[in-house]
C-alpha positions as CSV (number, residue, x, y, z in Angstrom):
1,X,14.7,18.8,-9.4
2,X,16.0,20.2,-6.0
3,X,13.7,23.0,-4.7
4,X,15.2,26.4,-5.5
5,X,17.3,25.2,-8.4
6,X,17.0,27.3,-11.6
7,X,16.0,25.1,-14.5
8,X,17.6,25.4,-18.0
9,X,14.4,26.9,-19.4
10,X,14.3,29.6,-16.7
11,X,18.0,30.5,-17.4
12,X,17.5,30.7,-21.1
13,X,14.5,32.9,-20.7
14,X,16.3,35.2,-18.3
15,X,19.4,35.4,-20.6
16,X,17.1,36.3,-23.5
17,X,15.7,39.3,-21.6
18,X,19.1,40.4,-20.5
19,X,20.5,40.3,-24.1
20,X,17.6,42.5,-25.2
21,X,18.2,44.9,-22.3
22,X,21.9,45.1,-23.3
23,X,21.0,46.1,-26.9
24,X,18.7,48.7,-25.6
25,X,21.4,50.0,-23.2
26,X,23.4,50.8,-26.3
27,X,20.5,52.8,-27.7
28,X,20.4,55.0,-24.5
29,X,16.8,54.1,-23.7
30,X,15.6,54.9,-20.2
31,X,15.2,52.3,-17.6
32,X,11.4,52.6,-17.7
33,X,11.3,52.1,-21.5
34,X,13.5,49.0,-21.3
35,X,11.5,47.6,-18.4
36,X,8.3,47.9,-20.6
37,X,9.9,45.9,-23.4
38,X,11.4,43.1,-21.3
39,X,8.6,43.1,-18.8
40,X,10.6,43.5,-15.5
41,X,10.6,46.3,-12.9
42,X,12.7,49.5,-13.8
43,X,14.7,48.9,-10.6
44,X,15.8,45.5,-12.0
45,X,16.9,47.3,-15.2
46,X,19.0,49.8,-13.3
47,X,20.7,46.9,-11.4
48,X,21.4,45.1,-14.7
49,X,22.8,48.3,-16.2
50,X,25.3,48.7,-13.2
51,X,26.4,45.0,-13.5
52,X,26.9,45.3,-17.3
53,X,28.8,48.5,-17.0
54,X,31.1,47.0,-14.4
55,X,31.8,43.6,-15.8
56,X,30.2,43.2,-19.2
57,X,28.1,40.4,-20.5
58,X,29.9,37.6,-18.5
59,X,29.0,39.3,-15.3
60,X,25.4,39.9,-16.3
61,X,24.4,36.5,-17.9
62,X,22.2,34.2,-15.7
63,X,23.9,31.5,-13.7
64,X,22.4,28.3,-12.2
65,X,21.5,28.6,-8.5
66,X,21.6,25.2,-6.8
67,X,19.9,26.3,-3.6
68,X,21.2,25.8,0.0
69,X,23.7,23.1,0.6
70,X,22.3,20.0,2.4
71,X,23.4,20.0,6.1
72,X,23.8,16.3,6.2
73,X,26.6,14.7,4.1
74,X,25.9,11.6,2.1
75,X,27.9,9.5,4.7
76,X,25.7,10.9,7.5
77,X,22.6,10.1,5.5
78,X,23.6,6.5,5.2
79,X,24.4,6.4,9.0
80,X,21.0,8.0,9.7
81,X,19.3,5.2,7.6
82,X,21.2,2.6,9.6
83,X,20.0,4.2,12.9
84,X,16.4,4.0,11.6
85,X,16.7,0.2,11.4
86,X,16.5,0.0,15.2
87,X,13.3,0.9,17.2
88,X,13.0,4.4,18.7
89,X,13.0,2.9,22.2
90,X,16.6,1.9,21.9
91,X,17.5,5.6,21.6
92,X,15.3,6.7,24.5
93,X,12.5,8.1,22.3
94,X,9.7,5.8,23.7
95,X,7.8,2.8,22.4
96,X,6.2,2.8,19.0
97,X,7.3,3.6,15.5
98,X,9.5,6.3,13.9
99,X,7.4,9.4,13.6
100,X,8.6,12.6,11.9
101,X,9.1,14.3,15.3
102,X,11.3,11.5,16.5
103,X,13.3,11.6,13.3
104,X,13.9,15.4,13.8
105,X,15.2,14.6,17.3
106,X,17.4,11.8,16.1
107,X,19.1,14.0,13.5
108,X,19.6,16.8,16.0
109,X,20.9,14.5,18.7
110,X,23.3,12.5,16.5
111,X,24.5,15.0,14.0
112,X,23.8,18.4,15.6
113,X,21.6,19.5,12.6
114,X,18.2,21.1,13.0
115,X,15.5,20.4,10.4
116,X,11.8,21.3,10.2
117,X,9.3,18.4,10.1
118,X,8.5,19.2,6.5
119,X,12.2,19.1,5.4
120,X,12.7,15.7,7.1
121,X,9.8,14.4,5.0
122,X,11.6,15.7,1.9
123,X,14.8,13.9,3.0
124,X,13.0,10.7,3.7
125,X,11.4,10.7,0.2
126,X,14.9,11.3,-1.3
127,X,16.2,8.3,0.6
128,X,13.5,6.0,-0.8
129,X,11.1,6.1,2.2
130,X,7.3,6.7,2.1
131,X,4.6,7.1,4.7
132,X,2.9,3.7,5.1
133,X,0.4,1.8,7.2
134,X,2.2,-0.9,9.1
135,X,1.0,-4.5,8.9
136,X,0.3,-6.5,12.1
137,X,2.1,-9.8,12.8
138,X,1.5,-12.2,15.6
139,X,4.4,-12.8,17.9
140,X,3.6,-16.6,17.7
141,X,4.3,-16.5,14.0
142,X,7.1,-18.8,12.8
143,X,8.7,-17.1,9.8
144,X,10.9,-20.1,9.0
145,X,8.0,-22.4,8.9
146,X,6.0,-20.1,6.7
147,X,8.9,-19.6,4.3
148,X,9.3,-23.4,4.1
149,X,5.5,-23.9,3.4
150,X,5.7,-21.3,0.6
151,X,8.9,-22.8,-0.9
152,X,8.3,-26.5,-0.4
153,X,4.7,-27.5,0.7
154,X,2.8,-25.2,-1.7
155,X,4.7,-26.3,-4.9
156,X,4.1,-29.9,-3.8
157,X,0.4,-29.3,-3.4
158,X,0.3,-27.8,-6.9
159,X,2.2,-30.7,-8.4
160,X,-0.1,-33.2,-6.8
161,X,-3.1,-31.2,-8.0
162,X,-1.8,-31.3,-11.6
163,X,-1.5,-35.1,-11.3
164,X,-5.1,-35.4,-9.9
165,X,-6.4,-32.7,-12.3
166,X,-8.0,-31.1,-9.3
167,X,-9.4,-27.7,-8.6
168,X,-7.3,-25.7,-6.1
169,X,-9.5,-24.0,-3.5
170,X,-8.6,-21.5,-0.8
171,X,-11.2,-21.0,2.0
172,X,-11.4,-18.3,4.7
173,X,-13.9,-16.7,7.0
174,X,-14.4,-13.0,7.9
175,X,-16.8,-10.6,9.6
176,X,-18.1,-7.2,8.4
177,X,-18.5,-5.1,11.5
178,X,-20.8,-2.1,12.3
179,X,-17.7,-0.4,13.6
180,X,-15.9,0.7,10.4
181,X,-12.3,0.3,9.4
182,X,-10.7,3.7,9.3
183,X,-8.7,4.8,6.3
184,X,-6.9,8.1,5.5
185,X,-9.0,10.6,3.5
186,X,-8.6,14.1,2.2
187,X,-9.8,16.9,4.4
188,X,-9.1,20.6,5.0
189,X,-6.1,21.3,7.2
190,X,-7.1,21.5,10.9
191,X,-10.5,19.9,10.2
192,X,-10.1,16.2,11.1
193,X,-12.9,14.2,9.5
194,X,-15.2,12.3,11.8
195,X,-16.8,8.9,11.1
196,X,-19.8,8.2,13.3
197,X,-20.8,4.7,14.3
198,X,-22.7,2.8,16.9
199,X,-20.5,2.2,19.9
200,X,-20.3,-1.2,21.5
201,X,-22.4,-2.7,18.7
202,X,-21.1,-6.2,18.3
203,X,-23.5,-7.6,15.7
204,X,-21.8,-8.3,12.4
205,X,-22.2,-10.0,9.0
206,X,-20.2,-13.2,8.9
207,X,-19.0,-14.6,5.6
208,X,-17.2,-17.7,4.3
209,X,-15.4,-17.3,1.0
210,X,-13.4,-19.5,-1.4
211,X,-11.2,-18.7,-4.3
212,X,-11.3,-21.6,-6.8
213,X,-8.6,-22.1,-9.4
214,X,-9.6,-24.4,-12.2
215,X,-7.7,-27.6,-13.0
216,X,-6.3,-26.0,-16.3
217,X,-5.4,-22.9,-14.2
218,X,-7.3,-20.6,-16.7
219,X,-10.2,-19.7,-14.5
220,X,-10.3,-18.1,-11.1
221,X,-13.7,-17.8,-9.3
222,X,-15.0,-16.6,-5.9
223,X,-17.7,-18.5,-4.0
224,X,-19.4,-16.9,-1.0
225,X,-21.9,-17.9,1.8
226,X,-23.3,-15.1,4.0
227,X,-24.4,-15.3,7.6
228,X,-25.7,-11.9,8.8
229,X,-25.9,-11.6,12.6
230,X,-24.4,-15.0,13.2
231,X,-21.0,-16.6,13.8
232,X,-19.4,-19.2,11.6
233,X,-19.4,-22.6,13.3
234,X,-18.4,-26.0,12.1
235,X,-21.9,-26.8,10.9
236,X,-21.9,-23.7,8.6
237,X,-18.4,-24.7,7.4
238,X,-19.6,-28.2,6.4
239,X,-22.6,-26.7,4.5
240,X,-20.1,-24.5,2.6
241,X,-17.9,-27.5,1.8
242,X,-20.9,-29.4,0.6
243,X,-21.7,-26.5,-1.8
244,X,-18.1,-26.5,-3.0
245,X,-18.2,-30.2,-3.7
246,X,-21.3,-29.6,-5.9
247,X,-19.8,-26.6,-7.6
248,X,-16.6,-28.5,-8.4
249,X,-17.8,-32.1,-8.9
250,X,-14.3,-33.5,-9.6
251,X,-11.1,-33.6,-7.4
252,X,-10.5,-30.7,-5.0
253,X,-7.4,-29.7,-3.2
254,X,-8.6,-27.4,-0.4
255,X,-6.2,-25.1,1.5
256,X,-7.3,-23.3,4.7
257,X,-6.1,-22.3,8.2
258,X,-6.3,-24.0,11.6
259,X,-9.5,-22.4,12.8
260,X,-11.4,-24.5,15.3
261,X,-14.4,-24.7,13.0
262,X,-12.1,-26.5,10.4
263,X,-11.7,-29.6,12.6
264,X,-13.9,-32.0,14.6
265,X,-16.5,-34.7,13.8
266,X,-18.3,-32.7,11.2
267,X,-15.2,-32.1,9.1
268,X,-14.1,-35.8,9.4
269,X,-17.5,-36.9,8.3
270,X,-17.4,-34.7,5.3
271,X,-14.0,-36.1,4.4
272,X,-15.2,-39.6,4.7
273,X,-18.2,-38.9,2.4
274,X,-16.0,-36.9,-0.1
275,X,-12.7,-38.8,-0.6
276,X,-12.1,-36.6,-3.8
277,X,-11.4,-33.6,-1.5
278,X,-8.0,-33.3,0.0
279,X,-7.6,-30.9,2.9
280,X,-4.3,-29.0,3.4
281,X,-3.4,-26.8,6.4
282,X,-1.6,-23.5,6.3
283,X,1.0,-22.8,9.0
284,X,-0.4,-21.1,12.1
285,X,-0.6,-17.3,12.2
286,X,-0.1,-16.9,8.5
287,X,-3.2,-15.2,7.1
288,X,-1.1,-13.6,4.4
289,X,-0.6,-17.0,2.7
290,X,-4.4,-17.2,2.0
291,X,-5.4,-15.2,-1.1
292,X,-9.0,-14.9,0.2
293,X,-7.6,-12.5,2.8
294,X,-6.9,-10.2,-0.2
295,X,-10.6,-10.2,-1.0
296,X,-11.4,-9.1,2.6
297,X,-8.8,-6.4,2.3
298,X,-10.2,-5.0,-1.0
299,X,-13.7,-4.9,0.5
300,X,-13.5,-4.2,4.3
301,X,-10.4,-1.9,4.2
302,X,-11.0,-0.2,0.9
303,X,-14.5,-0.2,-0.6
304,X,-16.2,-0.1,2.8
305,X,-13.6,1.9,4.8
306,X,-15.0,4.8,6.8
307,X,-18.6,3.7,6.4
308,X,-21.3,5.0,8.7
309,X,-23.8,2.2,8.5
310,X,-25.9,1.7,11.6
311,X,-28.2,-1.3,10.8
312,X,-27.4,-4.9,10.0
313,X,-29.5,-5.2,6.8
314,X,-27.7,-2.2,5.2
315,X,-24.3,-3.6,6.3
316,X,-25.2,-7.0,4.7
317,X,-26.3,-5.3,1.5
318,X,-23.2,-3.1,1.2
319,X,-20.9,-6.0,2.0
320,X,-22.5,-8.1,-0.7
321,X,-22.1,-5.3,-3.3
322,X,-18.5,-4.8,-2.4
323,X,-17.6,-8.5,-2.5
324,X,-19.6,-9.0,-5.8
325,X,-17.6,-6.1,-7.3
326,X,-14.3,-7.9,-6.5
327,X,-15.7,-11.3,-7.6
328,X,-16.7,-9.8,-11.0
329,X,-13.0,-9.0,-11.8
330,X,-10.9,-12.2,-12.2
331,X,-7.8,-10.1,-12.5
332,X,-8.3,-8.8,-9.0
333,X,-8.6,-12.4,-7.7
334,X,-5.4,-13.2,-9.5
335,X,-3.8,-10.2,-7.9
336,X,-4.8,-11.6,-4.5
337,X,-2.9,-14.8,-5.4
338,X,0.1,-12.9,-6.5
339,X,0.1,-10.8,-3.3
340,X,0.2,-14.0,-1.3
341,X,3.3,-14.9,-3.3
342,X,1.8,-18.1,-4.6
343,X,1.5,-17.4,-8.4
344,X,4.9,-18.7,-9.6
345,X,4.0,-22.3,-8.8
346,X,0.6,-21.9,-10.6
347,X,1.7,-20.0,-13.7
348,X,5.4,-20.4,-14.1
349,X,5.5,-19.9,-17.8
350,X,3.1,-16.9,-17.8
351,X,4.8,-15.0,-15.1
352,X,1.6,-14.1,-13.4
């Protein structure tokens, strides 16, 4: 409902009071007596009486009030949306994204219409926009190659996996830092919340994770190796792969990125010793194709956002708790696969 518009319930209630007032007019009751009955101010009753005496019931009965007319026409709104498709710098508003202040300037410069910041926010919601955190993308990223992998290479991996009756495994590494990831939170107006952390503290808790999808596609499981205060190198990756080979003793189709630790003599030696494991590479600069990234997002950017941890042991403990919480919910792991847009090839008949 547009702000300021009278609802049907409001109009019906107002009409009912005015009808009562009209009947009491005919009984020659005073304005104060009528006001006490219909629960409005006596001055309002006097105004109603004048209107009724001049124009009868048609003049007095309540009418919808649609509020002020929008200053931008529907055509101008569509033109405005088209302008927003280009970056602000093209219109001389500086580098960066479209802020509310820049939108106010754009509307005034292009259409000669002045709006408050709050009203521009209302207009944006009406036009299907919302306030969102942007996602980062590397300039080196090849969108065509990524789309081709998702459309062609990934379904082929799934088909070969079905033939081999293999477990599909996605592997990825991450680090939990003492410097927290910031996330919006509620606070009193004018009182910006402060998250205190150790500055220039570079120690972190490294982790290797794998989402395993069973050969029958019914089970999804998370496997984790923790390395507090250390970096993940090729040796640690090989140890993790060895543990996966023990955890899934049959055929494995393993998908991961092009990290330096995923290549070299150690990885080649592992492949030679475990011919049942087939390694598949993701396209460069495409972390969104790996469902394990969703696990890190659910933990680092949600469950542990805005933390004020200042020692490595506590950081390790909290990170383990957060990851264990995600691991205990298979539906969350499946949602990570869906978010990577890989579910259709896995569960085509189930629509997951």
